[in-house]
N, C-alpha and C positions, 0 to 999 in steps of 0.2 A: 743109641747112636745118632749123633747131631746131624742136622741137614747139611752142613758142610762135609761132613765125612761120608754120608750117602752119596752126595754128588761126586766126590773123590773117587769112591768106591765105582760107581756107576762109569765116569770117565775111564778108569783103569780097565774096567771090561770092555769098552769101545776100543781102547788102544790095542787090547790083546786080541780084537776081532779083526784087528787089521783091514778096515773098511777102505774101499778106495773112494779116495776124495774126488777121482774123475767122474764119478757116476752121479745121477741125479740123487738117488736114494743115500749115498755115502755122504754126499755134500749135506743134505738136510738132517741127517742125524747128527754128524760132527757139528754143524751150526746149532741145533737144539742142545748138545751137550754143551757148548761154549757158553749160550744163553742161561743154561740152568746153573752154570758155576758162578756166573756173574751176579743171577739172583740169589744163590746161596751166600755168596759174600755180603750183599747188600741186605739181605735179612739178618744175617748174623750181626752185621752192624747196627741194624735197627733195634736188634734185642739187646744188644749192649746200650744204646741210649736210653730205652726204656727202662731197664735196668737202675740207670745212674739216676734217670728222674724220679723212679720210684723211690729211691734212695732218698733223694733230696726232697721230695714232697713227705715223706715220713719223718726226716729233720724239720721241715718247716711247720709241719702239724703240731709236733711235739714243741716247737717254740711258740707257736701262735697258742696252743692250750696253756704254756706256762704263763704267757702275756695276758690270756684271757682271764685266769683265775687269779693273776695279781691285780686286774683291774676290777674284776667283778666279783671279787672274794666277800660273800655273805658272812665270813666270821670275823670280820674287823670289829672293833669296839665301836658302838653306835655312839658312843659319847665324846669321840673325837670330833671336833666340829670342823676341824681344818680338811679331813678327808670328805666329810660330808658335802664341802662345798667345791671340791675339786672337779674340773671338767671331766676327769676321766674316772671319777669314782664309781661308776657304774649304775649308781643310784641318783635320781635327780632330787633334790630337796623339795618338799611340798610344804607350802606355808599354812596359814591358818584358815579354816572355813570361814567363807564369806555366805551373807545370806543371799539369797537368789532375789535375783532382779525382777522375776516374773511375778506380777501382783495378779494374774489370771486366775479367779477362785473356781473357774470350771476345772482346772487341772488338779485333782488331788494329788498327783505324784511331786513331792519335793525333789526336785534334783540339787543335790550338793554341789557347790562351786568351791574350787580351791584356787587359792593365790599361790602363784609359783614364780619363783626369781629364778632366771635363767643363770647357770653358773659361767657361762661363757660372757654373755654382755652385761650382766647385772641387772637386766629390766624384768620389772614385775608385770605378769599379766593373769588372767583368769582362766580357767577351765571348768568343764564341769566334769562329774564323774565318769560319764560314758566315756569321754576322750582319755581320761586317766586309766581308766581300765583297759583300754587299747595298748597300753604299755609303751608307747612312744609316739612323738610327734616332731616336727620341725619349730625352733622357736620362731613366733611370727616376726621378731625384730632382726635378728642377725641370720635366721636359717638355719643354724647347726642341729642336727639330730640330737633330741633328747629322748632319754629313757626313764621309766617309771616302775618302781615293784610297788605295785597297787597292794599285794598280799602285806606288805611291811608296813604300809601307810595305814591299812585297814586295821591291822593289828595295835598298831602306836595308838590310833585313835579310840579304839576299844578299851587300852588300858587307860588312857587319859580319861576316858567317861567313867571307868571304874573308879579311880582315884578321885574324880569330882564328886561322885556319888558317896563315896566314904567320907569326904570332907563334911558333905550335906548332914550325913547321918550322926556325926561326932558331934557331940552336944558342947564341946569347950568352946 
């Protein structure tokens, strides 16, 4: 039984009791019944709104999932250069590895530097591998958010290293 049905049943019981609205108790009980009836209608209206909003959120979630899968789809061909530089491709193109500018011999740890070209403004800047591992940053020139797929970059770098080694081993 819904709340509005329970309130209507209670109101019917009170009407059947023939409460005297002239007494203080009768006035209070009848007033409480009216307030409860208004609250039931209000709650029923709120529940309808929540149901509509839940349905709308589900539709928006489905649409957003579709858009996200279109934008961030990892199954696209990596050979398509137009998608690689598209601002909404989901993966920021990483350029060639640059030599570190740090000439400090005390530091045994080499930090790889990457040359990056922003797909939005087209300007090139350098970042280190730690910033790249974070996965995202804002372009220092245009301020647009940029995302990186470090795992894909690492795999691409490893495959390039292997092909370079094969070329060195090949006596041709």
